[in-house]
KOLMARLUM-875754 format. One line per 4 residues: their letters; for each residue x, y, z of N, C-alpha, C, O, CB. Coordinates in steps of 0.2 Angstrom, whole numbers, plus 5000, padded with zeros to 4 digits. Each point is the difference from the previous one (the first is absolute). Glycine has a CB too. Example, Ala and Ser with C-alpha at 12.3 -4.5 7.8 and 13.67 -1.06 7.14 Angstrom:
REM KOLMARLUM-875754
AS> 5066,4972,5039,4996,5006,5000,5004,5006,5000,5005,4999,5003,4986,4995,5003; 5007,5011,4990,5004,5006,5001,4996,5005,5003,5003,5006,5001,5003,4991,4989 $
***
This chain:
REM KOLMARLUM-875754
MSLV> 5000,4859,4751,5004,4999,5005,5006,5005,5000,5004,5000,4995,4993,4988,5006; 5004,5015,5004,5006,5005,5000,5006,4997,5002,5001,4996,5004,4991,5013,4999; 5014,4993,4994,5006,4998,5001,5003,5004,5006,5005,4998,5003,4997,4999,4985; 4995,5008,5014,5003,5004,5005,4997,4998,5007,4993,4999,5001,5008,5011,4992 $
AERV> 5003,4988,5012,4997,4997,5006,4997,5006,5004,5002,5005,5000,5007,4986,5000; 4985,5007,5003,4996,5005,5004,5004,5000,5006,5003,4996,5003,4986,5001,4992; 5011,5009,5007,5004,5002,5007,4996,4999,5006,4994,5003,5000,5013,5005,4993; 4995,4988,5011,4996,4998,5006,5004,5004,5006,5006,4999,5001,4990,4989,4995 $
PSAA> 5000,5016,5007,5003,5004,5006,5003,4995,5005,4997,4995,5002,4995,5015,4996; 5014,4992,5004,5003,4996,5006,4997,5002,5006,4996,5005,5001,5015,4994,4993; 4990,4997,5011,4998,5001,5007,5003,5007,5003,4997,5004,5003,5002,4984,4999; 5007,5013,4996,5003,5007,5002,4997,5005,4997,4999,5006,5003,5012,4989,4998 $
HAAR> 4987,5005,4992,4996,5005,4997,4993,5001,5003,4998,5006,5001,5009,4991,4988; 4990,4998,5013,4993,5001,5003,5001,5003,5007,4995,5003,5002,5001,4987,4992; 5009,5009,5009,5001,5003,5007,5002,5007,5000,4999,5004,5005,5005,4985,4999; 4998,5014,4990,5002,5007,5000,4994,5005,5001,5001,5004,5004,5007,4993,4988 $
PRAH> 4986,5002,5005,4994,5004,5002,4999,5000,5008,4998,5005,5002,4997,4993,4986; 5005,4996,5015,4999,4999,5007,5005,5004,5004,4998,5004,5004,4997,4985,4994; 5011,5011,5000,5005,5003,5003,4999,5008,4999,5002,5004,5005,5006,4986,4994; 4990,5012,4995,4999,5007,4999,4994,5003,5004,5001,5005,5003,5004,4993,4986 $
RALR> 4990,4998,5012,4994,5002,5004,5002,5000,5007,4998,5005,5004,4995,4990,4988; 5011,5000,5010,5003,5000,5007,5004,5006,5002,4999,5004,5005,5000,4984,4995; 5005,5014,4995,5005,5006,5001,4995,5006,5000,5002,5005,5004,5008,4989,4990; 4985,5007,5002,4996,5006,5000,4996,5000,5006,4999,5006,5003,5000,4994,4985 $
ALVF> 4999,4995,5015,4996,5000,5006,5005,5002,5006,4998,5004,5004,4994,4987,4992; 5014,5007,5004,5005,5001,5005,5001,5008,5000,5000,5003,5005,5005,4986,4994; 4996,5014,4995,5001,5007,4999,4994,5004,5002,5001,5005,5004,5007,4993,4987; 4986,4999,5008,4994,5004,5002,5000,5000,5008,4999,5005,5003,4995,4991,4986 $
WIKR> 5007,4998,5014,4999,5000,5007,5006,5004,5004,4998,5004,5005,4997,4985,4994; 5011,5011,4998,5005,5005,5003,4998,5007,4999,5001,5004,5005,5008,4987,4992; 4989,5011,4997,4998,5007,4999,4994,5002,5004,5000,5006,5003,5004,4993,4986; 4992,4996,5013,4994,5002,5004,5001,5000,5007,4998,5005,5004,4995,4990,4988 $
YLPP> 5011,5001,5011,5001,4999,5007,5007,5003,5003,5001,5001,5006,4992,4989,4993; 5012,5010,4996,5007,5003,5003,5000,5007,5003,5002,5001,5005,5003,4991,4986; 4992,5013,5005,4999,5006,5003,4997,5001,5007,5003,5003,5005,4997,5001,4984; 4994,4993,5012,4997,5000,5007,5005,4996,5005,5000,5002,5006,4988,4999,4989 $
ELAG> 5015,4994,5003,5004,4996,5004,5006,5004,5003,5002,4999,5005,4994,4990,4989; 5007,5014,5001,5006,5004,5002,4998,5006,5005,5003,5001,5005,5002,4997,4984; 4989,5005,5010,4998,5005,5004,4998,4997,5007,5002,5003,5005,4993,5004,4985; 5002,4987,5010,4998,4997,5006,5006,4998,5004,5000,5000,5006,4989,4996,4989 $
TATM> 5016,5001,5002,5006,4998,5003,5004,5005,5003,5002,5000,5006,4998,4991,4986; 5000,5015,5005,5004,5006,5002,4996,5002,5007,5003,5002,5005,5001,5001,4983; 4989,4998,5011,4997,5003,5006,5000,4995,5006,5001,5002,5006,4992,5004,4987; 5007,4987,5006,5001,4995,5005,5007,5000,5003,5000,5000,5006,4992,4993,4988 $
LVAG> 5013,5008,5002,5007,5000,5003,5001,5006,5004,5002,5000,5006,5002,4994,4984; 4994,5012,5008,5001,5006,5003,4996,5000,5007,5003,5001,5005,4998,5006,4984; 4992,4991,5011,4996,5000,5006,5003,4994,5005,5000,5001,5006,4990,5004,4987; 5011,4989,5004,5002,4995,5004,5007,5001,5004,5001,4999,5006,4993,4994,4986 $
VAVA> 5011,5010,5004,5006,5001,5003,5000,5006,5005,5003,5000,5005,5002,4996,4984; 4990,5009,5010,4999,5005,5004,4998,4998,5007,5002,5002,5005,4996,5006,4985; 4996,4988,5010,4998,4997,5006,5004,4995,5004,5001,5000,5006,4988,5002,4989; 5015,4995,5001,5005,4995,5003,5006,5004,5003,5002,4998,5006,4996,4994,4985 $
AAAA> 5004,5014,5006,5004,5005,5004,4998,5002,5006,5004,5002,5005,5000,5001,4984; 4989,4998,5012,4997,5002,5006,4999,4994,5005,4997,5000,5005,4998,5009,4989; 5009,4985,5005,5000,4994,5004,4993,4997,5000,4998,4997,5005,5011,5008,5002; 4987,4995,4988,4993,4997,5000,5001,4993,4999,5005,4997,4997,4990,5013,4998 $
PAIV> 5000,4986,5008,5000,4993,5000,4999,4998,4992,4997,5003,4997,5000,4995,5016; 5005,4995,4986,4999,4998,4993,4993,5000,4998,4998,5002,4994,5011,4990,5008; 4986,5007,5002,4993,5000,4998,4998,5008,4998,4996,5000,4995,5001,4990,5013; 5005,5015,4995,4999,5006,4998,5003,5002,4994,4997,5003,4995,5002,5000,5017 $
IGLV> 5007,4995,4987,5004,5001,4993,4996,4996,4995,4999,5003,4994,5012,4998,5012; 4986,4993,4995,4996,4997,4995,4994,5003,4998,4998,5001,4994,5007,4989,5010; 4992,5013,5001,4993,5004,4999,5001,5006,4996,4997,5002,4996,4999,4993,5014; 5009,5009,4993,5002,5007,4997,5002,4998,4992,4999,5004,4996,5004,5001,5016 $
GTAA> 5002,4990,4987,5002,4999,4994,4994,4998,4995,5000,5002,4994,5011,4994,5011; 4985,5000,4997,4994,4998,4996,4996,5007,4998,4998,5000,4995,5001,4988,5011; 4999,5016,4999,4996,5006,4999,5004,5004,4995,4997,5003,4995,4998,4997,5016; 5011,5001,4990,5004,5005,4996,5001,4997,4993,4999,5004,4995,5007,5000,5015 $
ENVG> 4995,4990,4989,5000,4997,4993,4993,5000,4997,5000,5002,4994,5009,4990,5010; 4986,5008,4999,4993,5001,4997,4999,5007,4998,4998,5001,4994,4998,4990,5013; 5007,5014,4996,4999,5007,4998,5004,5001,4994,4997,5002,4995,5002,5001,5017; 5007,4995,4988,5004,5001,4994,4998,4996,4994,4999,5002,4994,5011,4999,5013 $
FYCV> 4988,4992,4994,4998,4996,4994,4993,5003,4997,5000,5001,4994,5005,4989,5012; 4990,5012,4999,4994,5002,4997,5000,5007,4997,4995,5001,4996,4999,4991,5012; 5010,5012,4994,5000,5006,4997,5002,5000,4993,4997,5003,4995,5006,5002,5015; 5002,4990,4988,5003,4999,4993,4995,4996,4997,4998,5001,4994,5014,5000,5009 $
AAIT> 4985,4994,5000,4995,4995,4996,4994,5004,4998,4997,4999,4995,5007,4992,5012; 4994,5014,4997,4994,5004,4999,5001,5004,4993,4996,5001,4996,5001,4999,5016; 5009,5003,4988,5002,5004,4994,5000,4996,4994,4998,5002,4995,5009,5005,5012; 4996,4987,4994,5000,4995,4994,4993,4998,4997,4999,5000,4994,5012,4995,5011 $
VWRE> 4984,5004,5000,4994,4998,4998,4996,5006,4997,4996,5000,4995,5004,4991,5014; 5001,5015,4994,4997,5006,4997,5002,5001,4993,4996,5002,4996,5005,5003,5016; 5006,4994,4987,5002,5001,4993,4997,4995,4995,4998,5002,4994,5013,5003,5010; 4989,4989,4998,4996,4995,4996,4993,5001,4999,4998,5000,4994,5010,4992,5011 $
QRLN> 4988,5011,5000,4993,5001,4999,5000,5007,4996,4995,5000,4996,5002,4994,5014; 5007,5010,4990,5000,5007,4996,5001,4998,4993,4996,5003,4995,5008,5004,5014; 5000,4988,4989,5000,4997,4993,4994,4996,4998,4998,5001,4994,5015,4999,5007; 4985,4996,5003,4994,4996,4998,4993,5004,5000,4996,4998,4996,5010,4993,5009 $
FPDD> 4994,5014,4999,4993,5004,5001,5002,5007,5000,4999,5004,5005,4995,4987,5001; 5008,5012,4988,5003,5007,5000,4994,5005,5001,5001,5006,5002,5008,4990,4990; 4985,5002,5007,4994,5005,5001,4997,5000,5007,4996,5004,5001,5002,4994,4987; 5005,4997,5016,4997,5000,5007,5003,5007,5004,5005,5002,4999,4995,4985,5001 $
GMLR> 4995,5015,5004,5002,5006,5004,5004,4998,5006,5001,4994,5001,4989,5012,4995; 5013,4999,5008,5004,4998,5006,4997,4996,5005,5003,4995,5002,5002,5016,4996; 4988,4990,5004,4997,4996,5005,4999,4993,4997,5001,4995,5004,4993,5015,5000; 5004,4989,4990,4999,4993,4998,5006,4996,4999,5000,4994,5002,4990,5011,4992 $
RTRR> 5015,4999,5004,5007,4996,4999,5003,4998,5007,5002,4995,5001,5000,5012,4988; 4997,4998,5016,5002,4999,5007,4996,4993,5003,5003,4996,5003,5000,5017,4998; 4991,4987,4997,4996,4994,5003,5003,4994,4996,5000,4995,5004,4990,5012,4998; 5011,4993,4992,5002,4994,4996,5007,4998,5003,5001,4994,5001,4993,5010,4989 $
VAVL> 5010,5001,5011,5007,4998,5003,4999,4997,5007,5003,4995,5001,5002,5015,4992; 4991,4993,5011,4999,4997,5007,4997,4993,4999,5003,4995,5004,4995,5016,5001; 4997,4988,4991,4997,4993,4999,5006,4995,4997,5000,4994,5003,4988,5011,4995; 5015,4997,4997,5005,4996,4997,5006,4998,5005,5002,4994,5001,4996,5011,4988 $
LVLE> 5004,5000,5016,5005,4998,5005,4997,4995,5005,5004,4996,5002,5001,5016,4996; 4989,4989,5004,4997,4995,5004,4999,4994,4997,5002,4994,5003,4992,5015,5003; 5004,4990,4988,4999,4994,4997,5007,4996,4999,5001,4994,5001,4989,5011,4993; 5015,4999,5004,5007,4997,4998,5003,4998,5006,5003,4995,5001,4998,5012,4989 $
FGPA> 4999,4998,5015,5004,4999,5006,4997,4998,5007,5003,4997,5004,5004,5011,4990; 4986,4993,5006,4996,4999,5006,5001,4994,5004,5003,5000,5005,4989,5007,4990; 5007,4987,5002,5000,4994,5003,5008,4998,5002,5001,4998,5006,4989,4998,4988; 5014,5006,5002,5007,4999,5001,5003,5004,5006,5003,4998,5004,4999,4999,4984 $
ELLD> 4995,5009,5012,5003,5005,5004,4997,4999,5007,5004,5001,5005,4996,5007,4986; 4994,4990,5010,4997,4998,5007,5005,4995,5003,5002,5001,5006,4986,5002,4990; 5013,4991,5001,5004,4995,5002,5007,5003,5002,5003,4998,5005,4990,4993,4989; 5010,5012,5001,5006,5003,5000,5001,5005,5006,5005,4999,5004,4996,4999,4984 $
TFLV> 4995,5007,5013,5001,5005,5004,4999,4998,5008,5003,5002,5004,4993,5006,4987; 4999,4987,5009,4998,4998,5007,5003,4994,5003,4999,4998,5006,4990,5008,4992; 5014,4990,4997,5003,4994,5003,5007,4999,4997,5005,5000,5003,4984,4995,4998; 5012,5004,4992,5006,4997,4997,5006,5005,5001,5005,4998,5002,4988,4996,4990 $
RPLA> 5006,5012,5006,5006,5005,5000,5002,5002,5007,5006,5000,5001,4989,5004,4988; 5000,4998,5015,5003,5001,5007,5004,4994,5003,5005,5001,5003,4985,5008,4999; 5007,4985,4997,5003,4994,5003,5007,4999,4996,5005,4999,5004,4984,4996,4999; 5011,5006,4991,5006,4998,4996,5006,5006,5002,5006,4998,5001,4987,4996,4990 $
LTLA> 5005,5012,5009,5005,5005,5002,5002,4999,5007,5006,5001,5002,4989,5007,4990; 5000,4991,5013,5002,4999,5007,5005,4994,5001,5005,5001,5003,4984,5004,5000; 5010,4990,4994,5004,4994,5001,5007,5001,4997,5005,4998,5003,4985,4995,4996; 5010,5010,4995,5006,5001,4996,5005,5005,5004,5006,4999,5001,4988,4998,4988 $
VHLL> 5002,5008,5014,5004,5005,5003,5003,4997,5007,5005,5002,5002,4988,5008,4993; 5003,4986,5008,5002,4997,5006,5005,4995,4999,5005,4999,5004,4984,5002,5000; 5011,4995,4991,5005,4994,4999,5006,5002,4996,5005,4997,5001,4985,4996,4998; 5010,5013,4997,5006,5002,4996,5004,5005,5004,4997,5004,5004,4997,4993,4985 $
PDIA> 5013,5004,5010,5004,5004,5004,4999,5008,4998,5002,5004,5004,5006,4986,4998; 4990,5011,4992,4999,5007,4998,4993,5002,4998,4996,4996,4997,5016,5002,4998; 4986,5007,5008,4993,5002,4999,4998,5001,4993,4995,4997,4998,5006,5009,5013; 5003,4998,4985,4998,5001,4993,5000,4993,4996,4995,4999,4996,5010,5012,5004 $
LGLI> 4999,4984,5001,5000,4994,4997,4994,4996,5002,4997,4997,4996,5016,5003,5004; 4985,5000,5007,4994,4997,5002,4994,5003,4997,4995,4996,4998,5011,5002,5013; 4994,5008,4988,4994,5003,4997,4999,4998,4992,4995,4998,4998,5006,5012,5010; 5005,4990,4989,5000,4997,4993,4998,4993,4999,4996,4998,4996,5013,5011,5002 $
VGKL> 4994,4987,5006,4998,4993,5000,4993,4999,5002,4997,4996,4997,5015,5001,5006; 4986,5006,5002,4993,4999,5002,4995,5003,4995,4995,4997,4998,5008,5004,5013; 4999,5004,4985,4996,5003,4995,4999,4995,4994,4995,4999,4997,5009,5013,5007; 5002,4985,4994,5000,4995,4995,4996,4994,5001,4996,4998,4996,5015,5006,5001 $
AADV> 4989,4994,5009,4996,4994,5002,4992,5002,5000,4996,4996,4997,5014,5000,5010; 4989,5010,4995,4993,5002,5000,4997,5001,4993,4995,4999,4998,5007,5006,5013; 5003,4998,4985,4998,5001,4993,4998,4994,4996,4996,5001,4995,5012,5009,5005; 4995,4985,5001,4998,4994,4997,4993,4998,5000,4996,4999,4996,5015,4996,5006 $
VFYV> 4986,5005,5005,4993,4999,5001,4996,5006,4997,4995,4998,4996,5008,4996,5015; 4999,5012,4990,4996,5006,4997,4999,4999,4993,4995,5001,4997,5010,5006,5012; 5001,4992,4987,4999,5000,4993,4997,4994,4997,4997,5001,4994,5013,5006,5006; 4990,4988,5003,4996,4994,4997,4992,5002,5000,4997,4999,4995,5012,4993,5009 $
LAAT> 4989,5011,5002,4993,5003,5000,4999,5006,4996,4995,5000,4996,5005,4995,5015; 5004,5010,4989,4999,5006,4996,5000,4999,4993,4996,5002,4996,5009,5004,5013; 5000,4990,4988,5000,4999,4993,4994,4996,4998,4997,5001,4994,5016,4999,5006; 4985,4995,5004,4994,4996,4998,4994,5005,5000,4996,5000,4995,5008,4990,5010 $
AFRV> 4995,5015,5000,4995,5004,5000,5000,5005,4994,4995,5002,4997,5004,4997,5015; 5007,5003,4986,5001,5005,4994,4997,4996,4994,4997,5003,4996,5013,5002,5009; 4992,4989,4994,4998,4996,4994,4992,4999,5000,4997,5000,4995,5014,4994,5005; 4986,5005,5006,4993,5000,5000,4997,5006,4998,4995,5000,4996,5006,4992,5013 $
TEKT> 5001,5014,4993,4997,5007,4998,5002,5001,4993,4996,5003,4996,5005,5001,5015; 5004,4993,4986,5002,5001,4993,4995,4995,4996,4997,5003,4995,5015,5000,5008; 4987,4991,4999,4996,4995,4996,4993,5002,5000,4996,4999,4995,5012,4992,5008; 4990,5012,5002,4993,5002,5001,4998,5007,4996,4994,5002,5000,5005,4991,5011 $
GVRG> 5006,5010,4987,4999,5007,4997,5000,5006,5004,4998,5005,4998,4996,4988,4993; 5007,5006,5015,4999,5005,5005,5005,5006,4999,4999,5006,5001,4996,4986,5007; 5011,5006,4989,5006,5005,4999,4999,5004,4994,5003,5005,4999,5004,4987,5007; 4989,5006,4989,4999,5003,4994,5005,4997,4995,5000,4994,5000,4997,5017,5006 $
EAPA> 5005,4993,4989,5004,4997,4995,5007,5001,5000,5004,4999,4995,4986,5004,4999; 5013,4997,5012,5008,5001,5000,5003,4994,4998,4997,4994,5001,5002,5013,5008; 5007,4993,4987,5003,4994,4998,5002,4996,5007,5002,5003,5005,5002,5003,4984; 4995,4988,5010,5001,4996,5006,5006,4995,4999,5002,4999,4995,4986,5002,5008 $
AEG> 5014,4996,5003,5006,4995,5000,4997,4994,4997,4994,4999,5001,5011,5006,5009; 4999,4991,4987,4998,4994,4997,5003,4994,5004,5004,4997,4998,4994,5008,4991; 5000,4994,5017,5003,4995,5004,4998,5000,5007,5003,4996,5004,5006,5004,4988 $
***
């Protein structure tokens, strides 16, 4: 029998790995989605404020803001996925990598984007622009509301492509 007491991990000690995984997952999602979000937000604001300055109705501001945000977001998202696939499949040629990127963008964002582009985002932007006194504030508030729906769906789809091996061997978020 040992005279040295065996060390039993405390609940706080056991929670550390979980907290570390959650932090790594948060950093992963921020690195993945913040650059496209910044580009999309910038294009949405420029286009939305520009059409508002031309006295466009709220619905037009919402539709133009949605289209502009998609352009900014997907230009940067495509570059992100391209880089990921270049690392995972360095021997792929240009055409094959382009197809992989297109397929991955559709798998990750397709279902979320259909609902987002044709219903949630235009409605959220239109309502927020109509109800709030400042166009830019309305665009931001509407965008944030629509983003909640979008990211629940998009993050789930990303995890499915990751778990099924469609993405290749890229390091993934743990959470």
